[in-house]
C-alpha positions in Angstrom: 0.0 0.6 -0.2 1.2 3.9 -1.0 1.0 6.8 0.5 2.1 10.0 -1.5 4.2 12.1 0.8 6.0 15.5 -0.4 9.7 14.1 0.5 9.6 12.1 -2.6 9.0 15.0 -4.8 12.3 15.8 -4.7 13.5 12.0 -5.4 11.3 12.0 -8.7 13.1 15.5 -10.1 16.3 13.3 -9.1 15.0 10.4 -11.2 14.1 12.1 -14.2 17.4 14.0 -14.2 19.8 10.8 -14.2 17.6 8.9 -16.8 17.8 11.8 -19.2 22.0 12.0 -18.4 22.3 7.9 -18.6 20.1 8.4 -22.0 22.9 11.2 -23.3 25.6 9.3 -21.8 24.8 5.9 -23.4 24.9 7.4 -27.2 28.7 8.8 -26.8 31.1 6.5 -28.0 33.9 6.6 -25.1 33.9 4.2 -22.4 33.9 7.0 -20.1 29.8 7.6 -21.1 29.2 4.5 -21.7 30.3 4.0 -17.9 28.6 7.2 -16.7 25.3 5.7 -18.0 25.7 2.6 -15.9 26.6 4.9 -13.1 23.4 7.1 -14.1 21.5 4.0 -14.2 22.6 2.8 -11.1 21.2 5.9 -9.2 18.5 6.0 -10.7 17.2 2.8 -9.4 18.5 3.6 -6.0 16.7 6.6 -6.6 13.2 4.5 -7.7 13.6 2.5 -5.1 14.5 5.1 -2.5 11.1 7.1 -3.7 9.4 3.7 -3.5 10.7 2.7 0.5 8.6 6.8 1.2 5.6 6.3 -0.6 5.1 2.4 1.0 2.5 2.8 4.4 4.3 0.4 5.7 7.2 -1.9 7.7 6.7 -5.0 5.0 6.1 -2.5 2.1 9.4 -0.2 3.6 11.4 -3.3 4.0 10.6 -4.5 0.0 11.7 -1.9 -1.3 14.8 -1.2 1.1 16.4 -4.2 0.1 15.1 -3.3 -4.0 17.2 0.2 -3.6 20.5 -1.8 -3.1 19.8 -3.1 -6.9 21.5 0.3 -7.0 23.2 1.4 -3.9 25.4 -1.9 -4.4 27.1 -0.9 -7.7 26.7 2.9 -7.6 29.8 3.1 -5.1 31.6 1.0 -7.1 30.9 2.4 -10.5 32.1 5.6 -9.5 35.2 4.3 -8.7 35.3 2.9 -12.0 34.4 5.7 -14.0 36.6 8.1 -11.9 39.7 5.8 -13.6 37.7 6.0 -17.2 36.7 9.6 -16.7 41.2 10.1 -15.7 42.6 7.9 -18.3 43.9 5.0 -15.4 41.3 2.2 -17.1 44.7 0.4 -17.0 44.0 -0.8 -13.6 40.7 -2.5 -14.1 42.8 -5.7 -15.0 40.0 -9.0 -14.9 41.1 -9.8 -10.4 39.8 -6.4 -10.2 37.0 -5.9 -12.1 36.0 -10.0 -10.3 36.4 -8.3 -7.0 34.3 -5.3 -8.0 31.6 -7.6 -9.1 32.0 -9.9 -6.2 31.2 -7.2 -3.6 28.5 -5.8 -5.0 27.1 -9.3 -5.3 27.6 -9.8 -1.9 26.5 -7.2 -0.6 23.0 -7.0 -2.7 23.2 -11.6 -0.7 23.4 -9.7 2.6 20.4 -7.4 2.2 18.5 -10.1 0.8 19.5 -12.8 3.6 19.4 -9.8 6.5 16.6 -11.1 8.5 18.9 -14.7 8.4 21.9 -13.1 10.0 21.2 -9.4 10.8 24.8 -7.9 9.6 23.2 -5.7 7.4 20.4 -4.5 10.4 19.7 -5.1 13.7 16.6 -3.9 13.9 13.9 -1.5 10.9 10.9 0.3 12.3 8.4 2.7 11.0 9.2 6.0 13.0 5.7 7.8 12.8 6.5 11.4 11.5 9.2 10.1 9.3 8.5 8.2 6.1 12.2 6.6 5.3 12.2 3.5 7.0 14.8 3.8 10.3 17.5 1.1 10.7 19.4 -0.2 13.7 23.6 -0.9 11.6 24.8 -4.1 11.9 28.6 -5.0 10.9 28.5 -5.2 7.5 26.7 -2.0 6.9 30.0 -0.7 8.1 32.2 -2.3 6.0 29.9 -0.9 3.1 29.8 2.5 4.0 34.0 1.6 4.0 34.1 0.6 0.3 31.9 3.7 -0.4 33.6 6.0 1.6 36.9 4.6 0.5 35.4 5.1 -3.1 34.4 8.8 -2.8 37.9 9.4 -0.9 40.1 7.6 -4.3 37.9 9.6 -7.0 38.9 12.7 -4.7 42.4 12.1 -5.1 42.5 11.1 -8.3 40.4 13.6 -9.8 43.1 16.2 -8.2 45.4 15.1 -9.9 44.6 14.8 -12.6 43.8 18.6 -12.1 47.2 19.5 -11.7 48.7 17.4 -14.4 46.3 18.0 -17.1 47.0 20.6 -20.4 45.6 24.1 -19.8 42.9 23.2 -22.4 41.5 20.2 -20.1 41.9 22.4 -16.6 38.3 22.9 -16.5 37.3 20.1 -17.3 39.8 18.9 -14.8 38.1 20.6 -11.9 34.4 20.4 -13.1 35.9 16.7 -12.5 38.0 17.4 -9.3 34.6 19.0 -7.4 32.2 17.0 -8.6 34.4 13.9 -6.7 34.3 16.5 -4.2 31.0 17.2 -3.4 30.0 13.6 -1.6 32.5 13.3 0.5 32.3 16.9 1.8 28.3 16.5 2.4 29.6 12.8 4.0 32.0 14.8 6.7 29.7 17.6 7.3 27.2 15.6 8.9 29.2 12.1 10.1 31.9 14.5 11.3 30.2 18.1 12.3 27.2 16.8 12.7 25.0 18.9 9.8 22.5 17.6 8.6 22.3 19.5 5.6 18.9 17.5 4.0 17.1 16.2 7.5 14.7 13.3 6.9 16.1 11.7 4.1 19.0 10.0 2.2 21.1 13.2 1.2 23.6 11.1 -0.4 21.3 10.3 -3.2 21.4 14.2 -3.8 25.2 14.6 -3.6 26.3 11.9 -5.9 23.5 13.8 -8.2 25.1 16.7 -7.7 28.5 15.5 -8.7 26.8 13.1 -11.9 25.7 17.2 -13.2 29.9 18.3 -12.6 30.3 15.0 -14.3 28.4 15.5 -16.9 29.6 18.9 -18.0 33.1 17.2 -18.3 32.5 14.9 -20.3 30.4 16.5 -22.8 30.2 20.5 -22.5 33.1 21.5 -24.7 31.4 18.7 -27.4 28.1 20.0 -28.6 25.7 19.3 -25.6 24.4 22.0 -23.2 23.5 21.1 -19.8 23.4 24.4 -18.0 20.0 24.7 -18.2 19.8 20.5 -16.7 22.4 22.1 -13.9 19.7 25.4 -12.9 17.4 23.0 -12.8 18.6 20.5 -10.6 19.8 23.5 -8.6 15.9 25.0 -8.5 14.1 21.8 -7.5 16.1 19.1 -6.0 19.1 20.5 -3.7 18.1 24.0 -2.8 20.8 25.7 -1.9 22.2 29.1 -3.2 25.6 29.5 -5.3 27.7 32.6 -5.2 30.5 32.9 -7.1 33.6 35.0 -6.3 36.7 36.6 -7.8 39.7 37.4 -5.1 38.4 40.5 -5.0 34.8 39.7 -3.9 33.2 41.1 -6.2 29.4 38.4 -7.9 31.1 36.2 -10.8 27.5 34.4 -11.1 25.2 33.2 -8.6 22.0 30.6 -9.7 18.2 31.6 -9.8 17.6 30.2 -6.0 20.4 32.2 -5.1 18.8 35.3 -6.1 15.9 34.7 -4.9 17.1 33.9 -1.5 18.6 37.5 -1.8 15.8 39.2 -3.5 17.7 39.7 -6.7 15.8 39.9 -10.3 17.2 38.0 -13.1 20.5 39.6 -14.7 21.1 41.3 -10.4 24.2 40.5 -8.7 26.7 39.6 -11.3 29.7 42.5 -11.2 28.3 43.6 -7.1 29.7 43.1 -3.9 29.4 40.1 -1.9 28.7 42.7 0.8 25.9 44.6 -1.6 25.1 41.0 -1.6 25.1 39.5 1.3 26.3 41.6 4.0 26.1 38.8 6.8 28.8 36.7 4.4 32.6 37.4 6.0 34.7 38.9 3.5 36.5 36.7 1.8 39.5 37.7 3.2 38.5 37.0 6.4 39.3 34.4 8.4 37.0 31.5 7.5 35.5 28.8 9.7 34.0 25.6 8.9 30.7 26.5 10.6 29.7 29.3 9.2 26.2 30.5 10.0 24.5 33.3 8.3 20.2 34.4 8.8 18.5 35.9 6.5 14.8 36.9 6.4 12.7 35.7 4.0 9.3 37.4 4.2 9.5 38.7 8.3 11.0 35.3 9.0 14.0 34.4 9.9 15.7 31.5 8.2 19.1 30.3 8.4 22.1 28.6 6.3 25.6 27.0 6.2 27.8 28.5 4.5 30.7 26.2 2.6 33.7 27.8 0.7 35.5 26.1 -1.9 38.7 27.4 -3.7 38.8 28.4 -7.5 42.4 27.9 -8.8 43.6 29.1 -12.1 45.5 27.5 -14.9 48.8 28.2 -12.6 47.5 26.4 -9.8 46.8 29.8 -7.8 43.6 30.4 -6.3 41.2 32.8 -8.4 37.7 32.8 -6.6 35.8 30.9 -4.6 32.3 28.9 -4.9 30.1 30.1 -2.1 27.4 27.4 -0.9 24.6 28.0 0.7 22.2 25.8 2.8 18.7 25.9 4.3 19.0 24.7 7.7 15.9 26.3 9.2 13.6 23.3 9.7 16.6 21.9 11.8 17.5 24.8 13.9 14.1 25.4 15.3 13.5 22.0 16.0 16.5 22.8 18.1 14.6 25.9 19.3 11.7 23.8 20.7 13.9 21.5 21.8 15.7 23.3 24.4 12.4 25.1 24.9 11.0 22.2 26.3 14.3 21.0 28.1 13.7 24.1 30.2 10.0 24.4 30.5 7.6 22.4 33.2 5.4 20.1 30.5 2.5 20.6 32.7 2.1 24.7 33.6 4.6 25.8 31.2 6.2 27.9 33.5 10.0 27.4 33.9 11.0 24.3 35.4 13.8 23.9 37.9 16.7 23.5 35.8 16.5 26.1 34.0 15.4 28.3 37.1 18.5 27.6 39.0 20.8 28.4 35.8 18.7 31.7 35.2 19.4 32.2 39.3 23.0 32.4 39.4 23.3 34.5 36.7 21.0 37.2 38.6 22.7 36.4 42.0 25.8 37.3 40.3 25.0 40.5 38.2 23.1 42.0 42.3 26.7 40.5 43.7 28.0 43.5 41.0 25.7 46.2 41.4 25.1 45.4 45.4 21.6 45.2 44.5 19.5 43.4 47.1 17.5 40.4 46.0 14.7 38.2 47.2 14.0 34.7 46.5 10.1 33.4 47.4 9.1 29.9 47.7 5.2 29.2 47.6 3.4 26.1 48.0 -0.5 25.1 47.6 -2.1 24.1 50.5 -3.6 20.7 50.9 -2.8 19.7 47.8 -3.1 16.2 48.1 -6.2 17.1 49.5 -7.5 18.2 46.4 -6.8 15.6 44.1 -8.2 12.9 46.5 -11.7 15.0 46.7 -11.6 16.0 43.1 -9.0 13.3 41.0 -5.3 14.6 39.4 -7.4 16.2 36.4 -9.1 18.8 38.6 -5.5 18.9 40.2 -3.7 19.8 37.1 -5.9 22.4 36.7 -5.4 23.9 40.2 -1.1 23.5 39.3 -2.3 25.7 35.9 -4.2 28.1 37.4 -1.8 29.1 40.2 1.7 29.0 37.8 -0.1 31.4 35.4 -2.0 33.7 38.3 1.8 33.9 39.7 3.5 34.5 36.5 1.0 37.1 35.6 1.8 39.8 38.2 5.6 39.3 38.4 7.4 41.5 36.6 9.7 40.5 33.0 13.1 40.6 36.0 11.2 37.9 38.0 12.0 34.7 37.9 9.6 32.0 38.2 9.4 28.3 38.8 7.7 24.8 39.5 9.9 22.6 41.4 8.0 19.6 41.9 5.2 19.2 43.0 2.8 22.1 44.5 5.9 23.9 45.2 7.3 27.2 42.7 10.1 29.1 43.2 10.6 33.1 42.7 13.6 35.2 42.8 13.4 38.8 42.6 16.3 40.7 41.5 16.9 44.2 42.6 13.8 44.2 45.4 14.1 45.2 48.8 12.6 43.2 52.0 10.0 45.5 52.4 8.4 45.3 48.6 9.1 41.7 48.1 6.7 41.4 51.3 4.4 43.4 48.7 5.1 41.0 46.1 4.2 37.7 48.1 1.0 39.2 50.0 0.1 40.5 45.7 0.5 36.4 44.7 -1.2 35.1 48.0 -4.6 37.0 47.4 -4.5 36.3 43.7 -4.3 32.6 45.0 -7.0 32.9 47.3 -9.4 34.4 44.9 -8.8 32.3 42.2 -12.2 30.5 40.8 -11.0 27.2 40.0 -14.0 25.1 39.7 -14.4 21.2 38.7 -17.9 20.1 37.5 -19.5 23.3 39.3 -17.7 22.6 42.2 -15.9 25.5 43.5 -12.1 24.5 44.7 -10.3 26.6 47.7 -7.4 27.3 46.8 -4.7 29.1 49.2 -1.2 29.3 48.9 1.8 29.9 51.9 4.9 31.9 51.1 8.4 32.2 51.9 10.6 35.1 52.2 13.8 35.2 52.1 15.3 38.9 52.0 18.8 38.7 50.0 21.8 40.8 50.9 24.7 40.4 48.3 27.0 41.6 50.5 26.6 38.4 52.7 28.3 35.9 49.4 26.0 33.4 50.3 24.8 31.0 47.2 21.4 30.5 45.7 21.2 26.5 47.7 21.3 29.1 51.0 18.5 31.2 49.9 16.2 28.9 48.7 16.9 26.6 52.0 15.8 30.0 53.5 13.1 30.8 52.3 12.0 26.9 52.7 12.2 27.5 56.5 10.0 30.2 56.2 7.7 28.5 54.4 7.3 25.4 56.3 6.9 28.6 59.0 4.4 30.1 57.4 2.6 26.1 57.2 2.9 25.2 61.1 1.5 28.8 61.3 -1.5 28.1 59.8 -1.3 28.1 55.8 -2.1 30.6 53.2 0.2 33.5 55.1 3.6 35.1 54.1 6.7 34.4 56.6 9.9 35.7 56.3 13.1 34.3 56.8 15.0 35.9 59.5 18.2 38.0 57.9 20.8 35.8 57.6 24.3 36.5 59.2 26.7 34.5 57.0 29.7 36.5 56.8 30.5 37.0 52.8 33.4 34.6 52.3 37.4 36.0 52.4 
């Protein structure tokens, strides 16, 4: 059973491109072109099966297409290396034993994949995760051997293409540059995730896109200097598949070229941007002569919403080997950044009440106390506890108790200043830190909170639930040099006194007499 997911759209475009490039290459007489055609065929099978895996709605269906995918995924990395040898004039290395070993390895990979349910050497487990169209898998030992071969093929191609570029005659330097860049793209893409943790294309198998981008560069290197014009295909690829902005700069930082997606990012019309300074087109981009970092990130406003991009730079060298410019590629990481921000918010927030949790309170309170010490300003620490909360749960039920907690949290947070820190510490207990607040001012605030909670109208099935609050107040003096734990302990002692004294009241802790250390 298949189910539509928009995730398949870029891969369908990718499939169209690889099939078209393979068909064009198949009609060329050179061994490199024929190998390129087989490489595109393998990548097309890989992509098609991956589209079907994403579209399948069942674990069994996804598993079947995952296995079928290796009809392309098993030979493609090896075809990549074979194409590299043909394109760089090293086809003599492809002796009969080498060819047999390559074919044997591809067959072994597919055999292990097909029989994985018997030994789990490829995948230790397969599962469907809600919201993730791709089948999730734990990796067995053979998977890492397969990955090592993939890495080895890519690294070898990068070395060979780079040597070819440096040894090529001037008229073939452009072709050598395209081959070298094409070989480097998959390596750079995989290293960005495996070594730097940058998932450039979340939720999908980005290796397909890296190979595809390289395929277009290879096709340009093979055919551009003949009759075939592949520039429109390359532009289509950038727009509909990679969705990355590409800007080419000279040594002075002037824009030599940029692709349509980059123009869209920068708000430029067709024809604009070329000849302008990079600082005019993209002020947030570091200047070409500035120290470069491997994890440069920039923020762009698209409409009124910020978008986040990682920036990758690759030097472009002239015939003499000197750097003559650089290619700047911008990858959109907005979705990942927003997910990180959401996770950070969840880690700092109490799930039931929506106010900060104890961990966040502790971290922020330490900073506020340090600021109070620097400024010599008084402060106050409050401990607040809902009276007889267990009785509320026992009488009205836990859902009603949860509503009381939420109502108290909203009421207290709504009556505190933006500069005040308020959090749920656990159970029915809350804490607050009031910076730049005298003891008399803090007592007024605490009493106002107590009165507001007492006036709450919380009901359960039409029955009013009486809610009151006991508050322990510790006026803080930064000159005493006490830490957060000491002030919380004093406020907690005052809270205990308020409970013993009859509840629904504010009790002040006695002045702290411990001098500052030293």
